[in-house]
C-alpha positions in Angstrom: 240.3 78.3 97.0 239.5 77.8 93.4 236.2 76.5 94.1 235.4 79.4 96.2 236.2 82.1 93.6 233.0 81.7 91.9 231.0 82.2 94.6 232.9 85.6 95.7 232.6 86.6 92.2 229.0 86.4 92.9 229.0 88.2 95.9 230.8 91.0 94.7 228.4 91.3 91.7 225.4 91.5 94.4 227.3 93.8 96.4 228.1 96.4 93.4 224.4 95.2 92.4 222.7 96.5 95.7 225.2 99.1 95.8 224.1 100.5 92.4 219.8 100.3 93.3 221.1 101.9 96.7 222.3 105.1 94.7 219.0 105.5 92.8 216.2 107.4 95.1 212.6 107.8 94.5 211.5 111.6 96.0 208.5 111.8 97.0 207.0 115.2 95.7 203.5 116.5 97.0 201.6 119.3 95.7 198.1 121.0 96.2 196.3 120.7 92.8 194.6 118.0 91.0 196.2 116.0 88.1 196.4 117.7 85.0 196.4 121.0 86.4 199.6 123.4 85.3 201.4 122.7 88.3 200.6 119.0 88.1 202.3 119.0 84.7 204.7 120.9 85.3 206.2 118.7 88.1 206.3 115.8 86.2 208.4 117.6 83.6 210.5 118.6 86.7 210.8 114.6 87.5 211.2 113.6 84.2 214.3 116.2 83.8 215.4 115.3 87.0 215.5 111.7 86.0 217.5 112.4 82.8 219.7 114.6 84.4 221.1 112.4 87.1 221.1 109.5 85.1 218.3 107.8 87.2 219.9 108.3 90.4 217.2 110.7 91.8 213.6 110.1 90.7 210.1 111.5 91.4 206.9 110.7 92.4 204.0 112.9 92.6 201.1 113.1 95.0 199.1 115.7 93.8 195.5 116.9 95.0 197.0 117.3 98.7 197.2 113.3 99.1 199.6 113.2 101.9 198.1 116.1 103.8 196.8 120.0 104.2 200.3 122.2 102.8 200.4 123.1 106.4 201.1 119.3 107.2 203.0 119.0 104.3 205.1 121.7 105.3 206.0 120.3 108.6 206.3 116.6 107.4 208.9 117.7 104.8 211.3 119.3 107.7 210.9 116.4 109.7 211.7 114.0 106.6 208.4 112.5 106.6 207.6 114.1 103.0 210.8 114.4 100.7 209.7 117.3 98.5 206.9 119.5 98.1 205.4 122.7 95.8 202.8 124.5 97.6 202.4 127.8 99.5 203.8 128.4 102.8 202.2 127.7 106.0 202.5 130.6 108.8 201.0 128.3 111.5 205.1 127.4 113.1 206.4 130.5 111.8 203.9 133.7 112.1 206.8 135.9 109.9 206.0 133.5 106.7 202.3 136.1 106.7 205.3 138.3 105.1 205.0 136.9 101.9 201.2 137.3 102.0 201.1 141.1 102.1 198.5 142.1 100.2 199.4 144.4 97.6 202.9 144.1 98.3 203.5 144.3 94.4 201.4 145.8 91.6 202.2 143.9 88.3 204.1 140.9 87.0 207.4 142.7 86.1 207.7 143.8 89.8 206.8 140.2 91.1 209.7 138.9 88.6 212.5 141.1 90.3 211.3 140.4 94.0 210.6 136.7 94.4 213.6 135.9 91.5 216.3 133.7 93.2 219.2 136.7 93.9 216.0 139.2 95.7 215.8 140.4 98.8 212.3 138.9 99.5 213.3 135.4 98.1 216.5 135.4 100.1 214.3 136.1 103.3 212.0 133.2 102.6 214.7 130.5 102.2 216.0 131.7 105.9 212.7 131.0 107.1 212.4 127.8 105.5 216.0 126.8 106.6 214.8 127.3 110.5 212.3 124.6 109.5 214.8 122.3 108.3 213.7 122.8 104.6 215.9 123.7 101.7 214.2 126.1 99.1 214.8 124.8 95.5 212.6 127.1 93.4 209.6 129.7 93.1 206.0 128.9 91.0 204.8 132.0 90.7 200.9 131.5 90.3 198.9 134.5 89.8 197.5 137.4 91.7 194.9 136.8 93.8 191.2 137.8 93.7 187.8 137.3 95.0 185.4 134.1 94.4 181.3 135.2 94.7 178.5 132.9 94.8 176.1 135.9 95.1 176.0 139.3 93.4 179.1 141.6 94.5 178.4 144.9 96.6 180.6 148.1 95.4 183.5 145.8 95.1 185.9 149.0 94.0 185.2 150.4 97.3 187.1 149.4 100.1 184.6 151.9 102.7 181.4 150.2 101.4 180.2 147.7 103.8 179.1 144.9 101.8 177.2 142.5 103.9 179.0 139.4 102.3 180.8 136.7 104.4 184.1 135.3 102.7 186.1 132.4 103.8 189.9 133.6 104.4 192.7 131.5 105.1 193.4 131.4 109.0 195.7 134.3 109.1 195.7 137.6 110.1 196.9 138.9 106.7 193.6 137.9 105.0 191.1 138.2 107.8 192.3 141.8 108.1 192.4 142.4 104.3 188.3 140.9 104.1 187.6 143.1 107.3 188.9 146.2 106.1 187.1 146.2 102.8 184.2 145.9 103.9 183.8 142.0 103.6 183.1 140.1 106.7 185.7 137.2 107.2 184.9 133.6 108.4 188.3 131.8 108.8 188.2 128.2 107.7 190.8 125.5 106.6 191.0 125.4 102.7 189.6 121.8 103.1 186.3 123.2 104.5 186.0 126.0 102.2 184.2 124.4 99.2 181.5 122.9 101.7 181.1 126.2 103.4 180.3 128.1 100.1 178.0 125.4 98.8 176.0 125.2 101.8 175.7 128.8 102.2 177.8 129.0 105.3 179.8 131.8 103.8 179.2 133.8 100.8 182.6 133.2 98.9 186.3 132.8 99.2 189.5 135.3 99.3 193.3 134.3 99.2 193.4 132.4 95.6 193.3 133.7 92.1 191.6 132.6 88.8 193.3 129.1 88.7 192.2 128.2 92.4 188.9 129.1 91.9 188.9 126.7 88.6 190.3 124.2 90.3 188.4 124.1 93.4 185.6 125.9 93.2 184.0 126.5 89.7 181.1 124.7 90.7 180.1 127.8 93.4 182.0 130.8 91.5 178.9 132.9 89.8 181.0 135.8 90.1 184.9 136.9 90.0 186.8 140.2 91.1 190.6 140.4 89.9 191.1 142.8 92.7 195.2 141.7 92.6 194.8 141.1 96.7 198.1 139.6 96.7 200.7 138.0 94.7 200.8 134.1 94.9 204.0 132.4 95.0 204.5 128.5 95.5 207.7 127.3 96.7 209.7 124.0 95.7 210.9 122.7 98.9 213.1 119.6 100.0 214.0 118.4 103.2 217.3 119.9 104.2 218.8 117.0 105.8 218.2 115.2 102.6 219.0 117.9 100.2 222.7 118.0 102.2 223.2 114.4 102.4 223.2 114.1 98.4 226.2 113.8 96.5 227.8 117.3 95.2 226.8 116.2 91.5 223.1 115.3 92.3 222.6 118.6 94.4 223.9 120.8 91.6 221.7 118.3 88.7 218.8 119.3 91.3 219.5 123.0 91.5 219.9 123.0 87.9 216.5 121.4 86.9 214.5 123.3 89.5 216.1 126.5 88.4 214.6 125.6 84.6 211.5 124.8 86.4 211.0 128.0 87.6 212.4 130.3 84.6 209.6 128.3 82.6 206.8 129.4 85.2 207.8 132.6 85.0 207.6 132.6 80.9 203.7 131.2 81.1 202.5 132.7 84.7 201.0 135.8 83.5 199.5 134.4 80.0 198.0 131.3 82.1 196.1 133.9 84.8 194.3 135.2 81.9 193.4 132.0 80.0 192.0 130.8 83.9 189.9 133.9 84.0 188.7 132.9 80.6 188.1 129.5 81.9 186.2 131.0 84.8 183.9 133.0 82.6 183.3 130.4 79.9 182.1 127.9 82.8 179.6 130.4 83.9 181.4 132.8 86.1 181.0 136.9 85.6 184.3 138.3 85.2 183.6 141.7 87.5 185.1 144.6 86.1 187.7 146.4 88.5 189.5 149.4 87.5 193.2 150.1 88.1 192.2 153.1 90.0 190.0 151.1 91.9 192.8 148.9 93.0 194.9 151.3 93.8 192.5 153.3 96.0 192.0 149.6 98.2 195.7 149.3 97.9 196.6 152.8 99.6 193.6 151.6 102.0 195.4 148.1 102.9 198.5 149.9 103.3 197.9 152.3 106.0 195.3 149.9 108.3 196.7 146.6 107.7 200.1 146.5 107.1 200.8 148.0 110.6 199.1 145.6 112.4 200.6 142.2 110.7 204.2 143.9 111.2 203.2 143.8 115.3 202.2 140.0 114.4 205.6 139.5 112.2 208.0 141.5 114.2 208.0 145.3 113.4 211.9 145.9 112.8 212.4 142.4 110.9 209.1 142.9 109.1 210.2 146.9 108.2 213.3 145.2 106.8 211.7 142.9 104.4 209.2 145.5 103.0 211.7 147.9 102.6 213.9 145.4 100.1 210.8 145.3 98.1 211.9 146.9 94.8 209.6 148.8 92.4 
């Protein structure tokens, strides 16, 4: 019995060591931008803070530039557990109701946006509920920008929503953006994001709608000759995690994860407005002409879109449900 004691001790030590390693988990975190962009830097800080807050029990490994797949594919994979986490725009392929977050001209300025996209807001709760139905837990929001239009040719009457422009724009394949382009005088061409740059480069389309200065600088600066800051929509990306994975974490790790995610969000709200101005300047410094558009012209465009586009999109998402969401928007 005495001879077996060292072996028993060794076995116990190995089991304890294995249990320690088993408690540490590296989370795969996908995002849509190249390395060293704002979201990449913020997510690296998030991963470092998470590691420190959990004593190394939760770590994060970043997969930038959609290396794990297009954001619509990644959303599905997060729900299935094939990807642990992501920070990206929501996709509406699996649930048309996600179009509600892309209603054009839903909010007017940064202050109103923060009131409606922060954790306790009605719109934020709706987004969380939609994600939950796909087995996804919403951790945080990452506000990006107010959207605009990138063109590879000279704009035509950018402030007049009724002017026929003869300009073909790539739009995300969802009704909100298709109608936004069509109803402001452009010709909408729905294309996946992965095909958009080549489409502009080869002249298949004349420009892009659905992003903002940050996105156009990151992915389209070589084909952006003009940028119209028309405030088309407010873009928010969401930090999401597989719900089964989140629910299975020990309570202390859940609490630390939520805490670090909240810090990630609050830091972004402090910087987002300033970053938008910086990104517009970066586009200009790279050679793009920033096309002036007045608040009155934006208001005129918004009024038409709310009258013509919103009712059609409401039919798509469900009139009663969608109207309740719109009614929850605070000024």
